[in-house]
N, CA, C and O atoms as a GROMACS GRO file, in nm:
protein
  196
    1MET      N    1   3.973   5.159  -3.820
    1MET     CA    2   3.913   5.021  -3.795
    1MET      C    3   3.979   4.964  -3.652
    1MET      O    4   4.099   4.944  -3.636
    2ASN      N    5   3.888   4.944  -3.564
    2ASN     CA    6   3.942   4.910  -3.442
    2ASN      C    7   3.901   4.759  -3.418
    2ASN      O    8   3.787   4.716  -3.401
    3HIS      N    9   4.035   4.677  -3.422
    3HIS     CA   10   4.019   4.548  -3.420
    3HIS      C   11   4.075   4.474  -3.293
    3HIS      O   12   4.197   4.458  -3.285
    4GLN      N   13   3.987   4.426  -3.186
    4GLN     CA   14   4.037   4.377  -3.075
    4GLN      C   15   4.059   4.233  -3.097
    4GLN      O   16   3.967   4.166  -3.144
    5SER      N   17   4.166   4.180  -3.069
    5SER     CA   18   4.194   4.035  -3.072
    5SER      C   19   4.125   3.969  -2.938
    5SER      O   20   4.132   4.030  -2.831
    6SER      N   21   4.068   3.861  -2.947
    6SER     CA   22   4.009   3.786  -2.832
    6SER      C   23   4.104   3.676  -2.776
    6SER      O   24   4.186   3.617  -2.848
    7SER      N   25   4.090   3.656  -2.663
    7SER     CA   26   4.196   3.575  -2.600
    7SER      C   27   4.169   3.414  -2.616
    7SER      O   28   4.059   3.366  -2.645
    8PRO      N   29   4.277   3.347  -2.594
    8PRO     CA   30   4.264   3.208  -2.624
    8PRO      C   31   4.154   3.135  -2.538
    8PRO      O   32   4.085   3.042  -2.580
    9LEU      N   33   4.146   3.183  -2.422
    9LEU     CA   34   4.025   3.125  -2.331
    9LEU      C   35   3.895   3.156  -2.403
    9LEU      O   36   3.808   3.069  -2.411
   10ALA      N   37   3.876   3.284  -2.458
   10ALA     CA   38   3.725   3.317  -2.527
   10ALA      C   39   3.718   3.207  -2.648
   10ALA      O   40   3.615   3.144  -2.669
   11HIS      N   41   3.835   3.190  -2.726
   11HIS     CA   42   3.818   3.088  -2.816
   11HIS      C   43   3.771   2.952  -2.771
   11HIS      O   44   3.684   2.885  -2.827
   12LEU      N   45   3.843   2.917  -2.656
   12LEU     CA   46   3.828   2.776  -2.610
   12LEU      C   47   3.671   2.759  -2.559
   12LEU      O   48   3.602   2.659  -2.581
   13ALA      N   49   3.629   2.881  -2.482
   13ALA     CA   50   3.488   2.887  -2.439
   13ALA      C   51   3.402   2.871  -2.562
   13ALA      O   52   3.316   2.783  -2.557
   14ALA      N   53   3.412   2.942  -2.669
   14ALA     CA   54   3.331   2.943  -2.804
   14ALA      C   55   3.321   2.795  -2.852
   14ALA      O   56   3.214   2.742  -2.882
   15PHE      N   57   3.458   2.727  -2.857
   15PHE     CA   58   3.437   2.592  -2.919
   15PHE      C   59   3.369   2.503  -2.818
   15PHE      O   60   3.287   2.423  -2.865
   16ALA      N   61   3.390   2.503  -2.686
   16ALA     CA   62   3.319   2.426  -2.576
   16ALA      C   63   3.167   2.438  -2.590
   16ALA      O   64   3.091   2.342  -2.578
   17MET      N   65   3.131   2.560  -2.614
   17MET     CA   66   2.978   2.592  -2.625
   17MET      C   67   2.908   2.534  -2.743
   17MET      O   68   2.794   2.488  -2.739
   18THR      N   69   2.991   2.542  -2.860
   18THR     CA   70   2.943   2.484  -2.976
   18THR      C   71   2.954   2.323  -2.974
   18THR      O   72   2.870   2.254  -3.032
   19PHE      N   73   3.056   2.271  -2.907
   19PHE     CA   74   3.066   2.139  -2.906
   19PHE      C   75   2.940   2.076  -2.820
   19PHE      O   76   2.875   1.977  -2.855
   20VAL      N   77   2.922   2.144  -2.716
   20VAL     CA   78   2.806   2.098  -2.624
   20VAL      C   79   2.681   2.114  -2.689
   20VAL      O   80   2.594   2.030  -2.666
   21ALA      N   81   2.653   2.221  -2.775
   21ALA     CA   82   2.529   2.232  -2.853
   21ALA      C   83   2.522   2.141  -2.959
   21ALA      O   84   2.410   2.113  -3.002
   22GLY      N   85   2.632   2.084  -3.014
   22GLY     CA   86   2.618   1.989  -3.125
   22GLY      C   87   2.595   1.868  -3.067
   22GLY      O   88   2.534   1.789  -3.138
   23MET      N   89   2.631   1.826  -2.941
   23MET     CA   90   2.612   1.707  -2.904
   23MET      C   91   2.464   1.692  -2.846
   23MET      O   92   2.404   1.584  -2.847
   24ALA      N   93   2.414   1.799  -2.800
   24ALA     CA   94   2.278   1.818  -2.748
   24ALA      C   95   2.182   1.781  -2.870
   24ALA      O   96   2.093   1.696  -2.869
   25ALA      N   97   2.224   1.868  -2.981
   25ALA     CA   98   2.137   1.853  -3.110
   25ALA      C   99   2.141   1.695  -3.166
   25ALA      O  100   2.044   1.638  -3.217
   26SER      N  101   2.265   1.639  -3.146
   26SER     CA  102   2.266   1.497  -3.202
   26SER      C  103   2.182   1.419  -3.106
   26SER      O  104   2.084   1.363  -3.156
   27ALA      N  105   2.198   1.405  -2.988
   27ALA     CA  106   2.120   1.343  -2.888
   27ALA      C  107   1.960   1.372  -2.913
   27ALA      O  108   1.883   1.278  -2.934
   28ALA      N  109   1.920   1.498  -2.910
   28ALA     CA  110   1.775   1.502  -2.945
   28ALA      C  111   1.740   1.462  -3.086
   28ALA      O  112   1.623   1.429  -3.106
   29LEU      N  113   1.819   1.460  -3.182
   29LEU     CA  114   1.792   1.395  -3.297
   29LEU      C  115   1.774   1.232  -3.304
   29LEU      O  116   1.697   1.170  -3.378
   30GLY      N  117   1.863   1.182  -3.212
   30GLY     CA  118   1.847   1.039  -3.206
   30GLY      C  119   1.743   1.003  -3.120
   30GLY      O  120   1.690   0.896  -3.147
   31ALA      N  121   1.701   1.066  -3.024
   31ALA     CA  122   1.565   1.050  -2.939
   31ALA      C  123   1.441   1.050  -3.023
   31ALA      O  124   1.359   0.959  -3.010
   32TYR      N  125   1.422   1.150  -3.110
   32TYR     CA  126   1.336   1.180  -3.194
   32TYR      C  127   1.303   1.072  -3.304
   32TYR      O  128   1.192   1.037  -3.344
   33THR      N  129   1.419   1.033  -3.340
   33THR     CA  130   1.423   0.909  -3.457
   33THR      C  131   1.368   0.804  -3.388
   33THR      O  132   1.270   0.750  -3.440
   34ARG      N  133   1.410   0.759  -3.275
   34ARG     CA  134   1.377   0.634  -3.186
   34ARG      C  135   1.209   0.663  -3.164
   34ARG      O  136   1.126   0.573  -3.178
   35TYR      N  137   1.176   0.792  -3.130
   35TYR     CA  138   1.026   0.797  -3.111
   35TYR      C  139   0.939   0.788  -3.234
   35TYR      O  140   0.825   0.743  -3.223
   36VAL      N  141   0.990   0.832  -3.356
   36VAL     CA  142   0.924   0.823  -3.466
   36VAL      C  143   0.908   0.685  -3.526
   36VAL      O  144   0.809   0.647  -3.589
   37ARG      N  145   1.023   0.612  -3.498
   37ARG     CA  146   1.020   0.479  -3.532
   37ARG      C  147   0.917   0.390  -3.458
   37ARG      O  148   0.849   0.302  -3.510
   38ARG      N  149   0.918   0.424  -3.334
   38ARG     CA  150   0.828   0.340  -3.235
   38ARG      C  151   0.688   0.369  -3.266
   38ARG      O  152   0.605   0.279  -3.267
   39GLN      N  153   0.650   0.520  -3.300
   39GLN     CA  154   0.506   0.544  -3.332
   39GLN      C  155   0.481   0.489  -3.464
   39GLN      O  156   0.363   0.468  -3.488
   40ALA      N  157   0.579   0.457  -3.570
   40ALA     CA  158   0.543   0.411  -3.697
   40ALA      C  159   0.506   0.250  -3.675
   40ALA      O  160   0.420   0.191  -3.740
   41ALA      N  161   0.588   0.192  -3.574
   41ALA     CA  162   0.584   0.041  -3.572
   41ALA      C  163   0.449   0.018  -3.493
   41ALA      O  164   0.380  -0.079  -3.524
   42ARG      N  165   0.415   0.093  -3.405
   42ARG     CA  166   0.273   0.080  -3.354
   42ARG      C  167   0.164   0.108  -3.441
   42ARG      O  168   0.065   0.037  -3.426
   43ALA      N  169   0.162   0.196  -3.527
   43ALA     CA  170   0.068   0.234  -3.630
   43ALA      C  171   0.053   0.134  -3.734
   43ALA      O  172  -0.055   0.115  -3.791
   44ALA      N  173   0.166   0.066  -3.762
   44ALA     CA  174   0.175  -0.041  -3.884
   44ALA      C  175   0.075  -0.164  -3.852
   44ALA      O  176   0.049  -0.201  -3.737
   45PRO      N  177   0.033  -0.212  -3.948
   45PRO     CA  178  -0.075  -0.332  -3.908
   45PRO      C  179   0.039  -0.460  -3.903
   45PRO      O  180   0.143  -0.480  -3.966
   46HIS      N  181  -0.018  -0.521  -3.819
   46HIS     CA  182   0.078  -0.645  -3.792
   46HIS      C  183   0.040  -0.780  -3.884
   46HIS      O  184  -0.067  -0.839  -3.871
   47ARG      N  185   0.134  -0.815  -3.968
   47ARG     CA  186   0.106  -0.938  -4.051
   47ARG      C  187   0.150  -1.072  -3.984
   47ARG      O  188   0.262  -1.090  -3.937
   48PRO      N  189   0.054  -1.160  -3.984
   48PRO     CA  190   0.113  -1.298  -3.943
   48PRO      C  191   0.203  -1.378  -4.032
   48PRO      O  192   0.188  -1.385  -4.153
   49ASP      N  193   0.285  -1.431  -3.972
   49ASP     CA  194   0.386  -1.507  -4.057
   49ASP      C  195   0.353  -1.626  -4.093
   49ASP      O  196   0.429  -1.694  -4.162
   0.00000   0.00000   0.00000
């Protein structure tokens, strides 16, 4: 069994890439949520008060 240990820098790089991907996914989900809410508000009939 050939097991090579990776360097601390490789672990840091993997963490950084995962963190950035998570931030991008979070921002994209937030933008999509705002878009869907705006579309729903436009499509909803307006009721006079």
